[in-house]
C-alpha positions in Angstrom: 132.0 121.2 11.8 131.4 117.7 13.3 131.1 119.2 16.8 128.5 121.6 15.6 126.5 118.8 14.0 126.9 116.8 17.2 125.7 119.7 19.4 122.7 120.4 17.1 121.7 116.7 17.1 122.0 116.6 20.9 119.7 119.6 21.2 117.2 118.0 18.8 117.3 114.7 20.7 116.7 116.6 23.9 113.6 118.2 22.4 112.3 114.8 21.3 113.0 113.4 24.8 111.3 116.3 26.4 108.2 115.8 24.2 108.1 112.1 25.0 108.5 112.8 28.8 105.7 115.2 28.6 103.4 112.8 26.9 104.4 110.0 29.4 103.6 112.3 32.3 100.2 113.2 30.8 99.4 109.5 30.3 100.3 108.8 33.9 98.2 111.6 35.1 95.2 110.4 33.1 95.7 106.9 34.6 95.8 108.4 38.1 92.6 110.3 37.4 90.9 107.1 36.1 92.1 105.2 39.1 90.7 107.8 41.4 87.3 107.8 39.7 87.3 103.9 39.7 88.0 104.0 43.5 85.2 106.5 44.1 82.8 104.3 42.1 83.9 101.2 44.0 83.3 102.9 47.4 79.8 104.0 46.3 79.0 100.5 45.1 80.2 98.8 48.3 78.3 101.4 50.4 75.1 100.8 48.4 75.6 97.0 48.8 76.2 97.5 52.5 73.0 99.6 52.9 71.0 97.0 50.9 72.3 94.2 53.1 71.5 96.0 56.3 68.0 97.0 54.9 67.3 93.4 53.9 68.2 92.1 57.3 65.9 94.7 59.0 68.6 96.9 60.5 67.8 100.6 60.2 70.5 103.1 59.5 69.4 105.3 62.5 71.7 103.5 64.9 74.7 103.3 62.5 77.1 106.1 62.0 77.3 106.6 58.3 80.6 108.4 58.6 82.1 105.4 60.4 80.8 102.9 57.8 82.0 105.1 54.9 85.4 105.5 56.5 85.8 101.7 57.0 84.7 101.0 53.4 87.0 103.7 52.0 90.0 102.4 53.9 89.3 98.8 52.8 89.0 99.8 49.1 91.7 102.4 49.2 94.9 100.4 49.8 95.4 99.0 46.2 94.8 102.4 44.8 97.2 104.0 47.2 99.9 101.6 46.1 99.1 102.3 42.5 99.2 106.0 43.1 102.6 105.8 44.8 103.9 103.7 41.9 102.6 106.3 39.4 104.2 109.2 41.4 107.5 107.4 41.2 107.0 107.1 37.4 106.2 110.8 37.2 109.5 111.6 39.0 111.5 109.4 36.7 110.1 110.8 33.4 112.4 113.7 32.9 114.5 114.4 29.8 118.2 114.8 30.4 119.2 118.3 29.5 122.3 118.6 27.4 125.2 120.6 28.8 126.8 122.2 25.8 129.3 124.2 27.8 130.7 121.0 29.3 131.0 119.4 25.8 132.7 122.5 24.4 135.2 122.7 27.3 136.0 119.0 27.0 136.9 119.6 23.3 138.5 123.0 23.9 142.0 121.9 23.1 140.8 120.4 19.8 139.0 123.6 18.9 141.9 125.9 19.8 144.8 123.7 18.7 
């Protein structure tokens, strides 16, 4: 009877761990989406500042490659977010519930059950 209670409680604990892991994954994904939106807004702000600075100094954008400017600004602002994203991906991989192996527990107690 004690083994049955132990197995049932192990299954219930697994279900709780699975729910917690799912909610942790959802939270990490929300954080990653927020970071991505923040990065995009930062690039837009820096680009607008750059354009205003060039415009104020009398430089026209005709001679500048907007793609090159945007690529440089994106690469400058992207590094901290890339590091954050990699850390969040590691967290995602580590948030898994450990599945109980009931067959292994029964076999380990087989002699007690039969004997």
